[in-house]
N, C-alpha and C positions, 0 to 999 in steps of 0.2 A: 330466698326461701327454698328454691329447688336444691341448692347445695346442702342446706340444713336437712331437708327431707332425705336426701341421698345419704348423708352422714348417719342419720338415725336408722336408715335401713342397714347400713354397714355394721352398726353395733347392735342391731336387733333390739332396739330400745324397749320394745314391749316385753322382752324377757327379763327386764329389771325386776318385775314382780316376783320372779323366782329367787332373787337375791335378798329380798327384804324380810321374809317371815322369821328367820332365826335371829336377825338383828333386832327385830321388834320383840321377839320372845325374850331375848336377853335384856333389852332396855326396859321393857315393862315389868319384868320380874324384879329388876333392880329398883325400879320406882316403887313397886309394892313393898319391898323389903326395907327400903331406905327412903321413906316419904319426905318430901320437902314441903314445909308449911309456911304460910304467910299469915302471921297474926293480924287480927282486925286493925285497920288503920296504918298498916305498914306499907301500903302501896301494892306493888306487884313483884313477883319473882320472875326474872327474865322478861319475856314479851307479854305474858298473860298474868292476870290476877288469879290467885288461888284461894280457896277456902282452907281453913286449918286441915292438916293432913288426916285427922281422925274424924272428919265430918261425914265420911261415907260417900256413896256415889262414885263419881269419876274424879274427885278432887285430888287423888293421888297421882293421876296421870300428868306428867310434865309436858304439855303440848309443844312448847317451844323446843325442848330437847328432842322430842319425837320428830318434829319437822326437820331439825338440823341433821338428825341421824338419817332421815330419808334422803335429804339432799346429798349428804356425804356418801351414802351407799350407792345412789344412782350415778353420781359423778364418778366415784371410784370404779364402779363396774364399767361405765362408759369409757373411761380412760383405759382400763384393762383390755376391753374388747378392741378398741382402736389401735392400741399398741400391738396387740397380738396380730391383728390383720396387717399392720404396716410391716412388722418384723418378719412375718411368715408369708408375705405376698409371693415370693419366688418359689417357696415350697408349695404353696397352694396351687400355683400354676402348673405344677408337675403332677398333681394328684387329681384324677378325674372327678372325685367326689367334691372337691373344693375349687375346681377350675372356673366355676361360674360366680365366684365371690366378686364383690364390686370392685375391689382394687385390681383384681386380675383382668376383669373384662373392660375396665375403664369407666364403669358407671359412676365411680367416685374417683376424683383425682387424688393423687398423693398429697398435694397441698391442702386440700379440704380435710383429709384424714389427719394431717399434722396439726392444722389449726383446731379442729374439733377436739383432738386429744389434749392439746395445750389448754384450751378453755376448760375442759373437764377437770384437768389437774388443778388449775387455779381455783375452780369452784370447790373441789375437794378440800384443798388446803384452807380455803376461806371458811368452810363449814366447820372444819376441825378447830380453827382459831376461835370461832364464835362459841364453840362448846365449852372448852376449858383449856388451861395451859398444858395439862398433861396430854390431851388429845393432839394439840398442835405439835408438841415435842416429838410424839411418837408417830405422827403422820408420815414422815419420810420412810420409816421402817415398814409401815403398812403398804407403801407404794413399791418398795424394792422387789418383793417376790412377784408382783404383777408384771414387772419388766423382765425379771430373770426367767420366768416360766417359758415364754416363747423360745428363748435361747437354750433352755434346758435340753430339748430334744436333739441339740447339736453336740452335747458333751456328756450326757448321762442316759442310761437306760431307764432311769426313774424320774422323768419329768413330772409324773403324777404326784410325787411327794412334794414337789415345789408348789404345784397347784393346791395341794392339801394345806400347805402352810399359808398360802395366800387367802384361802377360804376360812381358815381358822381365825384370822384377824377380825372378821366382822363381829361375831358375838362378843369377843373380848373388848373390841373398840366401843361397841354399843353400851356395854356395861360401864366402861370407864367414862363414857359421855355423860352418864347419869351421876356416878359417884365422884369422879375426878381423882380417884385414888385406887391403888392396887390392894389396899386393905379390904379384906373380906371378898376378894374377887375369885376365890377358888371355884365357885359354881360357873362363872363365866369362862374360866380356863378349861374346865372339864367340858363345857358345852362347845367351846371353840375347837378343842381336839376332836370331839365327836363329829362336828360338822365338817372339819377338815378331812377326817377319815372317810366320811360319807361321800363327799365330792371326789376325793382322790380315788376311792374305791369304784365309784361310778366311772371316772375317767379311764380306768383300766378296761371297763366294758366298752366304752365309746371308742377307745383306741384300737380295739380289735378289728373294727371295720377297715382300718388302713394298714394292718400288719404286713400284708404282702407287698403293697405299694411302698411302704416305708422301707422295707428291706431293699427294694430295687433302687430307690432314690437316695438312700443313705440317711434316712431320718431314724433317730433312735427312740425306742419306747420299750416298755416291758413286754407287750405282746409280740413285737417284732423280734425281740431278743430271745424270749423264752417260750413263745407260742401262745396261741389263743386259749387253749385249754388251761394252761397254767395261769394265764391272766384272769380267766373267769373264776377259777378256784380261789385264787388269791383275793379277788374282789369279794367273794362270798365270806371269806375269813375276816377281811377288813370290816365288812358290814356287820358281822357278829360283834366285833369290838365296838363299832359305832353304836349299836343298840345298847350295849352295856354302858357306854358313856351317857346316852340319853337317860337310862335308868338311874345312874349315879347322880346326874344333874337333878333329876326329879326328887331323889332322896335328900339332896343337899338343900333344896329350896322348899321342900315340903309340898310336893304335888298333892292336889286333892283328887277326888274320884274322877272328875271329868278329864283332867289332864292324863290320868293313867289310862282312861278309855282311849284318848287320842293316841297315846303311845302304843297301845295294843293294836290299833288300826295301822299304825306305822309299821309294826312288826309284820303284819299280814302283807302290807304293801311291799316290804323288802323281799319277802318270800316270793311274791308274784313277780317282782322285777327280775329276779334271778331265774325263775322258772320259765320265762318266755324267751330267754336267750341261751343258746347252747353253741358249742364249737362248730356244729354242723348247720346252724341256722342263726344268722345274725340279722335277719330281716326285720326283727322287731326291736332293734336297738333304739330307734327314735322314739318308739312308744315307751320304752324303758326310760329314756331321757326325760320325757315330759312327766312320767310317773314319779321318777326320782326327784327331779328338780322342782316340780310343781306341787303335786298332790301331797307328798310327805311333809314338806315344809308348811304348807297352808293348813293341813289337818292338825298337825301338832301345835302350831301357833294358835289356830282357832279354838281348839279344845282347851289349851292352857289359858288363853285370854278369858274364855267363858268361866273357867275355874277361878281365876283371880277375881272376876267381877262378882261371882256368887259368894265369895268368902265374906 
């Protein structure tokens, strides 16, 4: 149990909540647009029995799929964090900001990290297999950028783009978990691109903290190559495109009033996130992190869910 607790600290398991909102947003929107019904006397669909899809209430929510999406998301994120910590442990040791991470200090053994990452990967593939054949077939493609990302800073000045690709997978995968087909998946692809740009743009801000150290130890990133000011300006431009993607997704799926209100709050949050960070003051990057990865996703998901429930 102590090893399990140590591993969960290593991957910051409580931050899994930040990874879920956009997967839920995509999955629930797909469920609403493409309801699955169980006619009377037909037994059950999946693990739970459903009323006919047009019966109102919460009958359109596919609880078994939502549970498996949750398992897959948490397992995938856990694997990604563990792999990142394992691959970057020597780099982390040379950076004062990350020198106290568990694999560097020895609070978590390398063996525990490997076992934990392997278990997480097996759970991820298992959840994908239980969802549908398409998810199982595509699951290795979802894992690939999670492994490549930590190595990216060794061969490119744009590892943030690899992270963006890794994050774009979640909304698309959640949509396919519901539909089992790429037919009609344009909204999910648009949302996936927007989410990828959102996280990639924020990673530009986050990497500014280490720009000077990265230059000294040979780690490559956009801020270390082009400077902090350029990184912040690029992040702002990327987040403008991100917001346009959210708007496009809303138009494609028919956002109602509440969802548009949530999107408006998101816009204000984006402005605030960039206003508190400047090339001369990076002290509020962590506040920006929690704002970007927590508040934005939860607000947009919450308002969109309320919008779906009220229709």
